[in-house]
N, C-alpha and C positions, 0 to 999 in steps of 0.2 A: 504494500500500500504506500502511496506517496503522501507526503505531509501536506496538510491543508495550506493553501496559498491564495493570497489575494493578487490576481493577475493585474489589478489596476495600480498596484504599488508603483509609484513613479521612479523608484530606485531598485531595480531588480537585483542588482549586485548585493546591496546591503540586505535585502530580503533573504537571499540565499545564505549569506554569511551569518545570519541570525538563526538559521534553521539547522537541522541535523547534518545537512550537507557540509557545514563548515569543517567537520572533523575529517571528511574525505578530502576537502580542499587543503587543509593543513598537512595531512599525510602525504598527499601528492606533491605539495610544495617542497617539503623537506626531502622527499625521495627524488624529485627532479633536480634539486640542487646537488644532491649526492651523485646522480647519474652524470650530470655535466662535469662536476668536479672529477669524477672517475675518468671520464673520457680524456679530459685535459691532462690529468696526472699520468695516466698510462701512456699517452702519446709522448709526453716529455720524457718519461722514464725510459721508454723504448729507445728514443734517440740518444739519451745519455748512456745507455747500455751498449750503444754501437749499432742499433737496428736501423734499417733503411725505411724509406717511405712505404715500401711494400708491407713491412711488418707493422707499421702504424695502422695501415688499412686493414691488415689481416686480424689484428687484435680485436677490432670492432666488428669486422665483416664476418669472421668465422663463427661468431657466436649465434648467428642466425640459424645454424643447423640444429643445435640443441633446442633453440627457441621454437623451431617448427614442430619438433617432436613433442615438446612439453605443452605447446599450445593446444594440440589435439586433445590431450588429457585435461588441460585447464578448462576448456569450454564445457566439457561434460561434467567435470567436478563442480563448476560454478552452478550449473543448472540442477545439480543433485544435492550439494551440501551448503551452498551459499557463497556469495562473493566475499563477504567479510572474513571468513575463515581462510580462504585462499589468499586474500590480500595480506593477511597477517603472516602467513608462511613466507610470502615473498619478502616482506620487510626483514624478517629475522634471518632468512637465508643470505640476503645481501650483506647484512651486518657481519655475519660469520666470514664471508669471503673477503670483506674489507679488512677484518682483523688478521686473517691469514696473510694477506698481502703486506700489511704493515709489519708483521713479524719478519718476513723474509727480506724486506727492504732494510729494516732496522739491523738485522744480523748480517747484512751485506752478502747475502747468498742469492739474491734475485738475478735471474737471467731473462733474456728476451722470451725464451720458451715458457718460463714460469708466468710471466705477465700475460702472454697470449692464452695460456691454458686457463688461468683464473678468469680472464675475460670471457672465454668460451663458457666456462661453468656459470658465470653470471647470466649469460644469455638464457640458460635453462630456467634460472630462477625468475628472471624478468618476465618470462612467458606466463607466470602466475599472476603478476601484478597488474599489467595493463588491461587485460580483458576483465579482470575483477573490478577494477576502477570504473571502466566504461559501463559495465553492467549495473553497478551500484548507483550510477547516476539515474538510471531509469527507475530504480526503486525509491530513491530519495527525493526526486525532483518531479514536479508535474510537467506534463507535456509542453505546456506553454512556456516553460522556463528551460527547456533542454538546450536551446541555442546559447542562452546565457551561461548555463552550467558548463557546457562544453567549452565555451570561450574562456571561462575562468580556469578550467583545467589546462587549456592551452597557455593561458597567461602564466601559470606556474613555471612552464618551461622558459618563458620570456625572462622571468626573474632569475631562473636557474642559470640561463645562458649568460646573464650578466654577473651574477654573484659567484657561480661555480668556478669558471675558468679564472676570473680575476682573483678570487680568494686563493685558488690553487697556486697562481703565480706568486702571490704575496707570501703564502705559506712556504713554498719551496725556497724562495729567496731568503726568507728570514730564518727558517728552521730546518731546511733540508727536505729530501725526497720522501721521508717517512711521514712528515706532518699531514699532508692531504689525506693519507689513508687512515690516520687516527681520527681526523675530522669526519671522515666517512662513517666510521663506527658510531660516532655520536649522532650524526644526522639520521642514520637508519634506526637508531634506538628511539629517537623522537617520533619518527614516522610510525614505528610499531605501536607506541603509546597512543598516538592519535587514532590509529586504526582500531584499537581496543575500545574506543569510545563510540564507535559506530553501532547503531542498533542491529540486532540480529533479525534477519528476515526469514520467515518460514518458507521453505521450498518443498515441493512435492516431486519426487522422482518416480518415474515409471519405466519399466523395461530395463534391459541390460545396458551396460555402458556402450557396447558395440552398436546396439540399436539406436542409442542416442546419438552417437557419432555419425552414423550413416544418415539418420534423419536430418541432422543439421546440414550435412553436405547436400542432400537432396533439396532441402529448403532453399539454400543459396543458389544452387544450379538452376532450379526451375523458375526463379523469380527474375524477370527481365531487368529490373532496376538494380536489385541487390547484386546480382551476378556481375553487371557492368561496373557498378561502383567498386566492387572488389578488384576488378582489373585496374581501375584507376589507382586504387590504393597500392597494388603491387608495382605499378609503374614508378613508384618512388625510388626504385633501385637506380634508375637513370638520373634522377634529380640529385641524389646524394653522392654522386661521383666527385662532387666538388669538395666534400668534407676533408679527405686526407690531404688535399692540396693546401689547406689553410696553414698548418704549421710549417710546411715546406716553404711557402711564399714568405711567411714571417721571418724564417731563419735565413733563407738563401736569396730571395729576390729583394726583400726590403730591409733585411738586416736589423730587425727591431726586437729580436730576442723574445723571451717568455712574456715580458710585460706587453710588448707590442702585439703578440699573439693573443693575449688576454683581452686587449683593447679591441681587436678585430671581432672577437666573439661577443664582447660586450655591446658593440655598436649594432651587430646583428640582433642581439637580444632586445635592444631598445626599440628597434623597428618592429620586432615581433610584439613587444609589450604594448606599444601604442596602438597597433592594429588590433590586438586582442581586446583591449579595453573598448575600442570603437565598436567591435562586433558585439561585445557583451552588453553594451548600453543601447544599441539600436534595436528596433523591432525586427521580427523575423524577416528574413529575406523573402520578397514575394516570389522570386525565382532563384532556386539554389544553384542553378547552372552558372549564374553570373559570378558569384564569388569563387567558384571552382575554376572557371576559365580565367578569371583575373589572376588567381594564385599561380596556375600553371604557366601562364604567359609571362608574368613578371619574373617569376623564379628562373625560368629558362633563359630569358633575355639577360638577366643580371649575372647568371653564372657564366655566360659566354663573355660578357664584359669583364668579369672578374678574371677569367682565364687569360685575356690578352692585356690586361692593365699592367702598366709599369709605374703607375703613380699610386703611392700609398693613400693619399686622400681620396682619389677616385675609387680605389678598392674599398675603402670604408663606406663610401656612398653606395656602392653596389651591394655591399653586405647589409646595409640598412634597408634598402629596398627589398632584398631577398627576405629579410625578416618580416616585412609587412605582408608578404605573400602567404605566409604559413597559416595564420589564424582563420582567414576566410575559407581556405582550402580544407584544412583539417576539420574545422567546426561543421562545415556544411556536409562533408562526407559522413561524419559520425552521426549527425542529426538525421540524415536520410536513412541510415541503417537502423537507428534506434526507433524511428517512427514507422518504418516499413516492415519491421520484423515482429513476428508473433512473440508475445511475452515469454512463452515456454521455451523459445529458441534463443533468447537474447544472449545467454552466456556463450553458446556455441558460435553464433554469428559474430559477436564482439571479439571472441578469441581468434576467429579467422581474420577479422579486421586488424587486430593487434599484430597477428602474424604478418599480415601484408605490410603494415607500417614498419615492422622490424626488418623486413626484407631490405629496407633502405640501408641497413648496415652492410649488406652485401655490396651496395654501391661504394662503400669505403674500399672494399677489396678490389672491386672492378676499377675504381678510380686510381687506386694505388698501382695496379698492374698496367692498365691501359695508359696511364700518364707516363710511366717509365718507358713504355713501348713507343708511343707516338708523340709524346710531349703533352704537358698539362693543358696548354692553350687549345690545341686541336682536339684533344680528348673532350674538353668541356664544350666545344662547338658541336661535336658529334652527338654527345649524350643530351645536351640541352635542347638541341633541335628535335631530337627524337622524342623527348619528353613532351614538348608542346604539341607536336604533330599527333601523337597517340591520344592525348586528351581530347582534341577536337574530333578525331575519328570516332572515339567512343560515343560522344554526344550525337554524332550524326548517324550512328548505327541503329537506333531504335527510337520510335516516336515518343515513348514514355520518357526517355532521357531528354529528348528535345523539349518536352513539356515541363521539366523540373524547374 
């Protein structure tokens, strides 16, 4: 059951942050800061250990494989035992992995293979958290507030992309490579405590786990909108090829070091944050195709500009605009899936959605490999153009998509 809500409230953000949803928001916020801090810390750690751009991409990209396997189980588990329990498992598992990483860095026994292996393990744990969070939104928030709630969840990543990398750079500069991993332990502990404050939701499971899994797959495959939206989500693999290039450009092209790298990510986060607050405060989009096409077009154009830029200020401007593209794209896709999906299927559909979004980390691996093969600028021209083209083709492929 969703909590009672007055949809006439002139401030939908404050309304949600006074409701039970606030504990999910706080849990997601601290978890997101931890995620961004981890990505920054592990990228810098790999470079300090002598790893190449390929291994920076691999550390994040390879974790998609355990994520895919765990997601299949996560969707079924959510629909059978509830998202709150699964989300708590996620927070505690990530805290344990951060503690292990801190230990091996502290005792100076860390290697590139250790960092990659722990990142891959984190991928399996993350598969529990993202679909649980997206499913809980439907339970905690009325339909009229889904766009606002999804935007607030996106906003947590905006804050995280500003605070996570920047704090990571400051911690490393002041206290060494072990400090961000100790900070991660604390962040995940806070996320776990917030998760415990969420209300328990009664769920009713029927049939075997295998029947539930097959039923979810059939539901997605047979629905003309949900199936195509999933293709759009999986296309993120082309959009994220730009990510492993960021630290390389910071170090080699612009020579701005860890602080400059953190600034690049912070500017990106500011753009995302401004965009997320705009989406959260506005009324529901009359046509959800508009924000999705905006997001894909701007992101693709700016990643190409980023690839060929030799000016640090121009690069920061491109990153800011890329940030503005994320909230309308992500929020609209999530809202479509949440409103088009049967309630009994929500865990499985959102697990597939989360799997698709996480496929984006394969873009790190693809970008790291293809960038070294043909050059980062030409790689981003190729993948950016393909990303925009596929988005437009998907909307042209079915009348229900064109009417969104």
